[in-house]
Each structure stands twice: as structure tokens, then as C-alpha cells.
C-alpha positions in Angstrom: 13.3 14.6 -25.2 14.6 17.1 -22.6 14.4 17.1 -18.8 11.3 19.4 -18.5 9.4 17.3 -21.0 10.4 14.1 -19.2 9.3 15.5 -15.9 5.9 16.5 -17.4 5.4 13.0 -18.8 6.2 11.4 -15.4 3.9 13.9 -13.6 1.1 12.9 -16.0 1.6 9.2 -15.2 1.6 10.0 -11.5 -1.6 12.0 -11.6 -3.4 9.5 -13.9 -3.7 11.7 -17.0 -1.4 9.4 -18.9 -1.2 5.6 -18.6 1.9 3.6 -18.3 1.3 2.4 -21.9 1.0 6.0 -23.1 4.3 6.8 -21.4 6.0 3.7 -22.9 4.8 4.7 -26.3 6.2 8.2 -26.0 9.5 6.9 -24.6 10.0 4.1 -27.1 12.1 6.3 -29.5 14.6 6.9 -26.7 17.5 6.9 -26.7 17.9 7.1 -30.5 16.3 6.7 -33.9 18.0 4.6 -36.6 17.5 6.2 -40.0 19.9 3.9 -41.8 22.2 6.7 -42.8 22.1 8.4 -39.4 21.4 7.5 -35.8 19.6 10.4 -34.3 20.4 11.0 -30.6 17.1 11.8 -28.8 18.9 11.6 -25.3 21.3 14.4 -26.0 19.2 17.1 -24.3 18.8 14.9 -21.2 22.6 14.4 -20.9 23.9 17.7 -22.1 21.0 20.2 -21.8 21.1 20.8 -25.5 19.5 18.7 -28.4 21.6 17.2 -31.1 22.8 19.7 -33.7 23.0 18.8 -37.4 26.2 19.5 -39.3 25.1 20.2 -42.9 28.6 19.9 -44.4 29.2 16.7 -46.2 25.5 15.6 -46.0 23.0 15.5 -48.9 19.9 17.7 -48.8 17.8 14.5 -48.3 19.9 13.4 -45.3 19.7 16.9 -43.7 15.9 17.0 -44.2 15.5 13.4 -42.8 17.6 14.1 -39.7 16.0 17.5 -39.1 12.5 16.1 -39.5 13.2 13.3 -36.9 14.6 15.9 -34.4 11.6 18.2 -35.0 9.1 15.5 -34.1 10.1 15.9 -30.4 9.0 19.5 -30.4 12.5 20.8 -29.7 14.3 23.6 -31.6 16.6 22.4 -34.4 19.9 23.9 -35.5 21.7 23.0 -38.8 25.2 24.3 -39.2 27.5 24.8 -42.3 24.7 24.5 -44.8 25.0 25.9 -48.3 22.3 27.9 -50.1 20.9 25.1 -52.3 20.5 22.7 -49.4 19.1 25.4 -47.2 16.5 26.2 -49.8 15.5 22.5 -50.0 15.3 22.3 -46.2 13.1 25.4 -45.8 10.8 24.1 -48.5 10.5 20.7 -46.9 9.9 21.5 -43.3 7.7 24.5 -42.4 9.1 26.9 -39.8 12.8 26.5 -40.8 14.5 29.7 -41.7 17.9 30.3 -43.4 20.4 32.7 -41.8 22.7 33.2 -44.7 25.8 34.9 -43.3 26.7 32.2 -40.7 25.3 29.4 -43.0 22.7 28.2 -40.5 19.2 26.9 -40.7 17.1 27.2 -37.6 13.7 25.8 -36.5 12.3 27.5 -33.4 9.3 25.8 -32.0 10.0 25.7 -28.3 10.6 28.5 -25.7 14.3 29.3 -25.2 15.0 29.6 -21.4 17.5 32.2 -20.4 21.1 30.9 -19.9 22.5 32.1 -16.5 20.0 35.0 -16.3 21.8 36.5 -13.3 25.1 36.6 -15.1 26.4 39.5 -17.2 26.2 39.4 -21.0 28.5 37.4 -23.3 30.5 40.0 -25.2 31.1 38.8 -28.8 34.1 40.6 -30.4 35.3 40.4 -34.0 38.6 41.8 -35.2 37.4 42.6 -38.6 34.2 42.6 -40.8 35.6 39.6 -42.7 35.3 37.6 -39.5 31.6 38.1 -39.2 30.4 34.8 -40.7 32.3 33.0 -37.9 31.3 35.5 -35.2 27.6 35.2 -36.2 27.8 31.4 -36.2 28.8 31.8 -32.6 26.2 34.5 -31.9 23.2 32.8 -33.4 24.1 29.5 -31.8 24.5 31.1 -28.4 21.2 32.9 -28.8 19.5 29.6 -29.5 21.1 28.3 -26.3 19.5 31.2 -24.3 22.6 33.4 -24.1 22.4 37.2 -23.8 24.9 38.8 -26.2 26.5 42.2 -26.8 28.3 42.5 -30.1 31.5 44.5 -30.5 32.5 44.2 -34.2 35.5 45.4 -36.3 37.8 46.5 -33.4 41.0 44.7 -34.4 44.5 45.7 -33.4 45.1 47.8 -36.5 43.0 50.4 -34.7 43.2 49.4 -31.0 41.5 52.6 -29.9 38.2 51.2 -31.2 38.4 48.3 -28.6 39.4 50.6 -25.8 36.3 52.8 -26.6 34.3 49.7 -25.6 36.0 49.2 -22.2 32.7 49.6 -20.2 31.1 46.9 -22.3 34.0 44.5 -21.6 33.7 45.2 -17.9 30.1 44.0 -17.9 30.9 40.7 -19.5 30.5 37.2 -17.9 32.4 35.6 -20.8 34.2 37.2 -23.8 34.4 35.5 -27.2 37.0 37.0 -29.5 37.0 36.1 -33.2 40.1 37.1 -35.3 42.0 36.1 -38.4 45.3 37.4 -39.9 47.9 37.2 -37.1 45.2 36.6 -34.4 46.5 39.1 -31.8 43.3 40.5 -30.5 42.5 37.8 -27.9 45.8 38.5 -26.2 44.9 42.2 -25.9 41.4 41.4 -24.6 42.9 38.8 -22.2 45.0 41.5 -20.6 41.9 43.7 -20.0 39.3 41.5 -18.4 39.0 39.1 -15.5 36.4 36.7 -17.0 36.9 33.7 -19.3 38.1 34.6 -22.8 37.4 32.2 -25.7 39.5 32.8 -28.8 38.3 31.8 -32.2 40.9 31.8 -35.0 39.5 32.4 -38.5 40.8 31.5 -41.9 40.7 35.2 -42.9 44.0 36.3 -44.3 46.4 35.5 -47.1 49.9 34.1 -47.6 51.6 33.4 -44.3 48.2 33.5 -42.6 48.1 29.8 -43.7 44.2 29.7 -43.8 44.0 30.4 -40.0 46.9 28.3 -38.8 49.0 31.3 -37.9 46.1 32.8 -35.9 45.6 29.5 -34.1 49.2 29.2 -33.1 49.3 32.9 -32.0 46.3 32.3 -29.7 47.6 29.0 -28.3 50.9 30.8 -27.4 49.3 33.9 -26.0 51.1 35.5 -23.0 47.7 36.5 -21.6 47.0 33.7 -19.1 44.1 31.3 -19.3 42.7 32.0 -22.8 40.7 29.1 -24.2 41.2 28.4 -27.9 38.8 26.5 -30.2 39.5 25.3 -33.7 39.8 27.4 -36.9 36.4 29.0 -37.9 34.7 27.1 -35.1 32.1 29.7 -33.9 29.7 26.9 -33.1 32.3 25.4 -30.7 32.9 28.7 -29.0 29.2 29.1 -28.4 28.9 25.7 -26.7 32.0 26.3 -24.6 30.5 29.6 -23.5 27.2 27.9 -22.6 29.1 25.2 -20.5 30.9 27.9 -18.6 27.7 29.8 -17.8 25.8 26.6 -16.8 28.7 25.7 -14.5 28.3 28.9 -12.6 24.6 28.6 -11.9 
């Protein structure tokens, strides 16, 4: 249940096309549905503007299918993150309309229109330092697209060849928010932070070896950046970066 659907229901009661009992029946699943192994939050879109998202990691295929089916009954779009190939195959077979996006490990059911997020704002520029960072970058990109974001991608422009980033200076200047995804030493967000005036969200990835410490080195580098005001999310958290971006853009509307 989201705000537009709630308004439509109340309008139907007011104009007599739906009875109070009809409305009560439709609302009875609010604010949640207890599945035993999960309590599905049907009020999330009313509170936050976005329906509940399913984290596939750590759940069985049957649990993912059950939660996703419950969310889908409301007619909303459904996003499942961090889902492996076998579980994704089971989900796609169980619920018509789901598709598997392999690189970012997502499953998506699109059954409702996606309203534009901050249509008057500039695009979100999504930057990756290297090609190895693309699974995390695309988790951010696909999530943000499902939230209504307009995205321009600038990939494989890390500090080992900084001229590649400078070649995209005009793209950076159009941005409303910049998301920078980087592993190794995680230096790229500091460079971008020194070039733009808009919010910069830094996403450290676990790409790297040895002293990269599975992303911890990049995380510490981003947290101690000398470029003022950079926001940093957790290691490999492209999803979190997308939601942070959406909150920034909604706040400016």
C-alpha cells in the first residue's frame, strides 16, 4: 500500500464506488502480514515512499518466494537483492514477471509505473573506478532506476588513469548527485569531491588483494577524505548508496 493507492481507496469510499466494508477488507492486511518466518511490512511505502525490499542473502528460496509473493499481492514493484543464481531461478519460475539481473545479483518484478524521482533535477552520475567494481555499481544503478532515478554512467575511470575522469568533466557538472564506487585504495571519491559542488556518495568495494583487506582500506580512505562532506556507505553497499541518493533528491523537491 502506497500513498497514491490509499488516496484512490479513500476517494472511492467518498464517491460511493466502494463501501466502508470494502475499504476495511482491503486495509485489513495493514500494517504487516505475519508469515511465521517473516513479518512483511505493507506500510513501508506509506512511511518511506518505497516498498519493503527483500534481502536474498541468508534466506532459503522458499522464504524469498513467500515474501516476494506477499509483497506482489499489493500490486507494487518488488526488488530482491543479493540473490544467487539457483534461488533466482526458483523465484523466476515461481512468480511470473520476475526477471533476474545477474551482474548485480538482483531479481526485479515491475508491475506498477515508476514515477520520476526529482524530475527537475539533473541526473545522478554513477561512477566506477574499475570494471571489477561493476557488480556493486550496477546494484546501485538498477536500484536507483527502480526508485525513479535518472542515471548517467561513467565507468572504469579510476585514478590509475585520471585523464579518463577529466574527459567526463561536463557530465559531472550536470549531476545532481554523484555516486562513486571504488575498491583498491579507494581514492577516486576524494578526486571527484574536489571537482563538484553536489553531494558525493562514496561506495567502497571489496575489490583488491592483500592490504586492501576486502574493502576495509578503501572504506577508511573514504572516511578520512580531505574532500569535505563526502558521504560513505558500507563496503559493497550499492543498494544503500541508491537509497541515500533517493532521500537526497526527495528532500530537494
